[in-house]
Residue, then its C-alpha position, 0 to 999 in steps of 0.5 A: m550153705a552154699v550149694g555149688l552145683g553148675y548149670r547143665h543140660r544138653v539136647h540129644t540129637s542124632p549125630p549130623v553126618p561129618g562134614f554135610e553142614e560144611r558141604r551145604v555152606r559151601s554149596a550154597r555161597r558158591f550158588g550165591r557167587i554164581g548169582v552175583m556174577s550172572t548179574v555182571l555177565y547181563l552187563l557183559l551184555v549190554p553193549i552188544p551193539l557196539f559190535l554189531d554196529a548198531l548204533r547211530p552215528g556219534f552214540a558210540p562214545i557217549m555211550v561207552m562213558l555211560y557204560v563204563a560208569g554204571f558199571g564202575l557204580h556198579v562194582w563199587r555198590i556189591r563191594e559196600l553191601m557185601q561188607s554191611l547188607g542192607r546199608p542204604a546208598a549215600t547221597w552221592f551214589t543215589v544222585a549219580a546212579s539215578a544220573v546214569g541209570l536214566a541216561v543209559t536207558v533214555v540215550g541207548l534206546g535213541s542210540g539204535s534198534l537194539g538201544f533197550t539192551w543198555s535198559l539192562l544196567g540201568g534196571i541194575l543200577l536202580g537195584d543197587i539205589v533200592g537195596g536197604l530201603r524199605a518196601r514202600v519207598t523201593a516201591v516208589w522208586v521202582v514206578m517213578a523209574s518205571v515210568l521216567t523210562a516209559v515217558l522219556g524213550f516214548w519221546v525219545t523214540g518218537l524223534i528216532y522212528p519212521t511212522d510206518p507202522e513196522s518201524q512204530a511195532f518195533r518202537w513199541i516193542s524196545l520201549g516195553l522191554a526197556v520198561m520190563y528190564v529197568a522196572g525188574m532187573w533190580i529184583l534179581d540184583v538185589e536177590r542175588l546179592w541178599w542171598l550171597k550175603a545171607v549165606i556168608d552171615l549163616d556160615g559165621a553164626r554156623r562156626t559161632a554156634a560151634e564154638l559156643a558148643t564146645a565152650r559149653e560143653r567145657l563148662r559141663l565137664a568143670d561142674d562135673l569135675h567139680d561135683i566129683l572131686g569136691h565131695a571127694l576132697e570133701v570127705v578125704a579131707f574130714k576122715s583123714e582129721l578124724a583118723a588122726r585124732l582117734p586114739d583108737q589104731e584099729r578105727a583109724r585105720s578102718e578110716m583111711v581105708e574108707v579114704q582110699r575107697v573114696a578116693r578110688e571111687s571118685l577116679s573111677e568116677v572122673r574116668a566115667l565122665v570122660r567116657d560120658t557114662r557117669t550116673t548119680d543114682l538117688v539110692t546109692e548117695i542115700a548109702g554113701a551120706r549115711a556112710v559119712l554122717d555116721s563117721a561124723g557122729v550125725v544122726l541121719v534119719v531117712r523117710g521115703d523110698p527112693t525107688t519109688v522115683g523115676p531113673t531120670a529123676r533119680n539120677v538129678l537127685g542123686r546129684v543134688l544129694r551129692e551136693a548137700m552132704t558136701n555142703v552140710l560138712r563144709h558150711a555147718e557143724p550137725s548133730h542131726c540130718t533128716i532125708e526125705i523123698h517122696v512122691e506126690n501130684g506126679d512130683a518127685r521131692l527131696r528135702v535135706v533138714n540139718d541143724g548147726a547152720l553156721p550164723s555166717g549168713e553165706a547159707d543163703a547167699g552162694t551162687g551155688l543156690a543160684a546154680l542149683d535152681r538152674y540145673l533144675h529148672e532145665h528138668a521142669g523142676h525147681l529149687d527151694a532153700g534157706l535157713t529156717d526160724d529154728g536155726t535148721f538148714r532147709l533144701d527142696a528139690i521139686l522134680p517131676v518123677g517123668a523128668r527127662 
């Protein structure tokens, strides 16, 4: 007897405010873009000495070339990281960015009194290099870049600054700012790029989750329709065939009236399913099982009181019983059927046993039993079903009385 009850599980939460998540993602994405744009703004402030005429003679062309090269490398790296966050920089980029970053920092310190501003570009290029590297490797890069900036910058500034105390004080301030920019600017660069890419990825994941939720709800509706229509059509087919064989017209008419009742009831259940108000009570399903099996000449024995089971467990076990009865008619030729309900140690147990199980091997090989077992597991229950040694088929469904 293969049970065809599909997987169902819904988590009921308070409905979100319409458009709230969308607005929040848009805001986060906007702030991420603002962060990236602010990094670009820092780069636009780097060549301030060019406009203030604070460069020594001959340095302007060199600094412009280094600046254009560094800016181009940074833009290229941003595009690469936006496509795949965490991708390590290529070897050619690491070599080029290291050379340009160190040159623009050290040569900038020797270009004039405001030369430390060029080190902003050096720090940003350092962030482009370490983006995607491990923490230890990043730390080594930052320490090496800071030490090289300090050593080479000390040598360069020693060549251009006079030895008077005032000039030496400004020299140390300029050198300290350059080292600080190189050692700290990379953090802002990596963090802003990471933030923007993370927001974009989260937005994509949210959309995917919404699509999966829609597909899951469609699957649930398909399973419920299978339960309703599968059971109803099996009963209709059986009773129609029975009415066609009966010589007693009065009894045949009563069977067709029952067919009409089952059809109307199924239609009502489909409408309730659309409105999401459908319930399947164990008490009602036992009464329906008795009516169907009596018509088929099957002796039904019911032991236990279904009203002792909690409301949710009664609804879950009602669906299990409905499928069990459908499969008794579809996959067996029974003469006796027993339904047992009892509560023990906080668990509600539903046992359905029928004889006449067809020896086709289909009884315990169908995927419906696995689907039913998953359904019960979602409510902290489990299923045990299969053929017994005496040729009967037994189905045990166990569920906590207070299941949700």
